[in-house]
N, C-alpha and C positions, 0 to 999 in steps of 0.2 A: 629865481627860481629864493635868493636871496629876500625880495618883498613879499613873496605869500611868504615859506616860514615867520617875518617879522607877525604881518597880521594873521597867521595861526598866533603867535604867542602873546598877542592882546588878548582874545579871544582866550585862546586856556591860561593867560591871566585870572581873565577875571567867573570865570568857570573853576578854576584850583579855587579862587580865595573862597566864592561860595558853596563850594560844595565838599571842600577840605575840609571842613570841620569835621563830617562825619570820622565813626571809626572805619572803615570798608578802605584797607593798606592794599587788599592784593589785589583786588577791582581798580583801583588807583596804578599799580603798574601794570595793571593786564592794557588797560586803556591807553599807557606810556611808550608800549614796545610794540604796539600796537600798532601809534598813531608814526609812528617812528618808523616802524616795515612800510605804511601806507608811504611815507614820502622818498627811503631808499625807494620803494614806488618807483614818484615820481619820476625822482634827477634816471636809472633804470631810463622809463617809456622816453626822458627826452631826450639820449644821449641815442639813441632810435640804432643808428648803423654801428657793428660791429667795431669795427678803429674804432673809431669814436672810444665806445667804453671798453674798450681797451687801453688805450691814450689819457681819456683820464685815468683813468683808475692807478695806471702808471704814472700821473702826474700827484696825486695823493699818496704815494708809496705800496700800492699794490707790490708783491713780487712780482716779477714776467709770467712765469706758467701758472699763476693764480688767479692774474686777468688774465692776462690769453684765456686757462677754461672756461670762466665768468661768461666774458665776452665769446663765445662761439656759440655757447647756452644757445639752445635754440628750448627750452623751458619758458611758460609763461613768464609774464613781469611780477606778477604777485608773489610766485614758488623763488625768481631768482633773486629776489627782495631780503633772501632769507640766506640769501647765502655767506660764505666765509671773504673770500673777494671781497661784497659792496662792506663789510661789515669789517673790517679791517679798512675798509675807505671813506668809508663814511660814519666818520666812527661820531659817540657821542660829544669828544672832546670839539673834531669840523664840526657837526651841527646850531652844539651850545656860537661857538663862536660866529655861526652865518645868523644867531640872534634864535635860536629856538631854548622855549623853558621846558625843563626836568619837571611834570608833574611828579613823580617821584619827587626832589630834591625837597616843593617846590609842599607838597604833604609832611613829607621829614618836616620843614622848617616850624612849620602854619603846626604841629603835634608837639615839638621838644624844641623850641627857640633856633637861633641863632646858631 
């Protein structure tokens, strides 16, 4: 997943440098949220089995009870990508460490300087 995230970040950097001059802050934030949710879904889909999901969430620092409730859910991938446990484990800091560019942060840098 790390290489896919880095490739995505290269694409996003070019996209925001081209379209970032527009005054469409909310659309940029909405797109950033959608991309992050999609990445959460890809991780969740990659982990496949409940045991793996729980183990990985625990490794990412999610409390045991929350990890079990997220890992044992019968909901779909897209729905599960929005749960609290996944947001705590795959938070913005973790995704940034993996190399994901934040469209929101980059938009603010373009319009208001660094």
